[in-house]
N, C-alpha and C positions, 0 to 999 in steps of 0.2 A: 502493500498498499503505500501511497505518497502521504507526505507531513511534512510535517515542519515544528520545530517545540524551542523553543528557548527560555536561558532561565541565568540570572545574576546570582550572586552572593558577596558583601564583604566579612571578613572574618580579621579583627582586627590592625593590623596595615593590610591586607593580602586582598583583593580585587579581582573575581575571575568574572566572568560572564563567556556561557556556555549557549552554541547554535546547533542543533540535530536536524536533519537533514534525512528523507527516506524514501527510497526507488524498488520499485517493484524489484523483485530475484528470489528465484527459484529455495537461494539458502541464504543462513544469512552472515550477511560480510560489511563489515565493520572499517573504515578507513577515520585515525582521529589525528589529527592538525593539532597539535602541541607547542606552545613555546618552547625554546632549546630546552631551557633551565629548569622544567617540566619533565621533558622526554620518559624519565623514569613510571612517571604515571599511569603512562600508555597502555600497559596490560590491565590497570584495574579499572580502564574509564573501557576497555570491548569487556570485560566482563559484567560490568555493571551495566552498558547497553544491552548482553546479550541474554543477560537474566531479565528481564523486562520485553523482550525483541525476539521471535524465535525465528523471523524473518521479511529480509528485506537487505537492501542495499543503504547504511546508515553512513551518513557522512556526519562526524561530532567537529565541530570550531571551538577551539577557546583561546580566550583573551585576557591578557593578566597585566592589571597594573597596580602599582605599588606607591604609597607614602614614601618609602623609604627611599624613590626616586626609580634610575633606569638598572635596565639589567648587567649595565659594566657598573663599577664605579675607578676612580682612580686611585692607588700603592705607590709608598714613598718606602725607599729602602735607605732607611735613615742610617744605617754603618754603614755602607756604601758610600751616602753622603758625605759622613765624614772622614772617610778615607779620602774621597774625592778633594776634599777643604784641604787636608793634610797635605795633598801630592800638589796640589797646587800652588799652598803657602811655598816647601819646601823650593817648587820650580820656581816663584815670582822671588823670593829669596837669591837663591844658586846665582840665578841673572840679572840679577839687580835693575828687577821691574821696578817699576812703581804701578801705582795704584788700587783699588779695593778688589776683593774677591766679591762677583756680585752674587746675590741667589740664582739670578737667573743662568750664570755661567755652570751651577753647582748640577740643578736640576735640568740641562742642555747634557749632561752626558747623560751614557748608555746606562740603563740599569736603576736611576735613581730612582724615575720616576714610570710607574706601567701600569697599563689596563687591564685589569680583571673580572672577571664574571663577578657581581654578588651574591652572595650568598643566598641562597632560598630556604628557609624552614619549611621544610618538605613539609610536615605533618602538618602546620595551619593550613599551606597552600590545599592539601592533598584535601582536608574537611571544610576548604571553598568551594574545592571542587565537586566535590562532592554533594551539598547541597541544593551547585547552582546547576550539575548534571540532574540529580533530579528532578527540579523543576521542569527544565525541558524536555525530560519524557515524559511527565504526567502530559504535559499542553501536545505533545506530539500525539502519546497515547488517545486522547479526546478526539484530536482532528482523524487520526485511522482510525475512531471509533465512528464519527458522523460519514466518515467513508464507508464503512463496514453495514451500516445501516443502510445505507441507497445502493448497495451493492445486494445486499440481504432479500431486499425488494425485487429490483428487475432479477434476481435467480431464480424467487418465489415465483414470479409470473411465468418465469420460464416454463420451470417443471411442473406447474402446471397446464399448460399448454404440453411438453411433452405426455403428461399424463391422458389427459383426453385425444390426442392422437393416437397413444397406445390402447387405451380402451375401445378409440373406434377399428383400431386394425384385427384386435378383437375379436369385434363383434361382424366384421368381415368375413372371419373364418368360417364359418359356414355355407355363407351365399359364394365363396369361391368354390365349395367345391360342388355345388346344384349346380353352378354354373359352368361348370368344369365337366358333370356327369352330363347335361344335358349336349353340350359340343359334340361330346364321344358321339354320343346317341347316335347323332345327325350327321356324325361324321360318316360313322361304321353304316347307318342305312343309308346314305347315298353310295359309297362304298361298294355297299352288297347285292343293290340295286333288287330286291325282293327276295334274295335270298336269306335265312332265316338267322336270327342273331344268337347265340349261346346266352342268356343273360346273366348267368353265371361267370364268364369271362368278362363282362364287361365288368359285372360289377369288381372283378377282381383288379383289372385297370385302373379303376377310381380307385380304387384301395391302395392302388401301390402310389398316383395323382397326392389319394390325400399324405401318405407316409412321409413323401418328398419331399413336401408344401409346408409341413405343418411346424407351423410358428408358438402354440402354445409353450413352449421351455422359452425360449427368448422371450416372449412377451412376460412373464413370469418371475423370470430373473430381472427383466428390467423394472418390472413393478417393483421388486425386493433393493433392486440397488437404490431409485428415486424413493423409498421410505431412509434407506440409509443417510441416504444425501444429505434429508431434511431433519435427520436425527444429529447431524452433524454439524447442522448449521449450525443449531441451539446449545452445542457441547460451549461452556466456556474456555474448555482448550484449545491450542492451533490445530485445525484441520485442514491446513491448506492441499498439503500434499496426497494425503487421505480424498480428497472432494477429486484434486486432479487422475485419481487412480481411479476411482465410481464414474467420471465421465468418461476416460478411454473404456471402461467395463461395459459403459450404456452405450457408447459409441460403437462394439465390438456387434454387440445382440441387434439393435438398429441395423448393423450392418447384412448380417447373416439374416433377419430375418426379409430385409430384399435382393437378397440374394435369394431364398429360396423360395419366396411369392413372387410370382412376375404380374399379380393382376393389377390392372393400372391406379386403382384405387389405392392398394394398400401400399404402391409405389409413392403416389405423391404422397402418403401421411409420412412416407418413410424419409420424405425427403426433406416432409418440413420442419422432423425429428433431429434428423444430423445437424437443418441449419438451427436449431434452439440449443445441438449441443454444442457448436463451435461458441455461441457466442455465451454461453456459460462457460466455456472451457477457457475464454478470453479473460474472462470475470475473476474466476477463481488464479486464476496466476498472481492476483489480486489480495489473497485472500491469505492471512496469517497460520 
């Protein structure tokens, strides 16, 4: 399912904002973008997302601000600065040079002032990140829930349409057999040209046809799959993959029924059911 959620938390000097975006995906794939100084927290973020979301391509963006300043800070090596002062003073005395040794002269020497990353209180940052991520995931979940309700309504209507079409196919079974019996009798009478035809042989041919074109099992399994799908749609547990499997099985039963029965009215309903199943298949790819 697609969705978006944002959260923000401040803990002492740590202020973190989190944005979470999700798209359709067969599995749960989590990508996290963290500030460099918080990179070690990535496994915890991935786990927190997977604990809440079972399916989807998830991207997590984390921004950090701190009242202590930027992520880097200058560091002064005082011992090295003193050594430079002593060395420059000795050099000036030895060469009998005048003038004072200025601060910028010492500060400009290699290694006296370096820039390093400011130390981060990871425990505090982790707590703030957890609070912000929880907010973002809750809002993402609310948005995905709204989409899920819309999908449920759409799929429910299509399931009812398939149920009605399958009931019509089931009811057409005796009619198909009766029409075949009549066509066969007329064809045999036309070819026999007055010669008597063995009724038992005619009945046997009708029985063979009935066995070849019997779709009662396929229709029964289709009804069973429809009922299982409805139960899954009411389950609080993630069911997207199971739904995909059931759609595949329903499509198999419909195809088999269509190939076994060549009746035009049944074929028309088979085509309609396959169209509805294709739309359901596209929708359940969005279901967690």
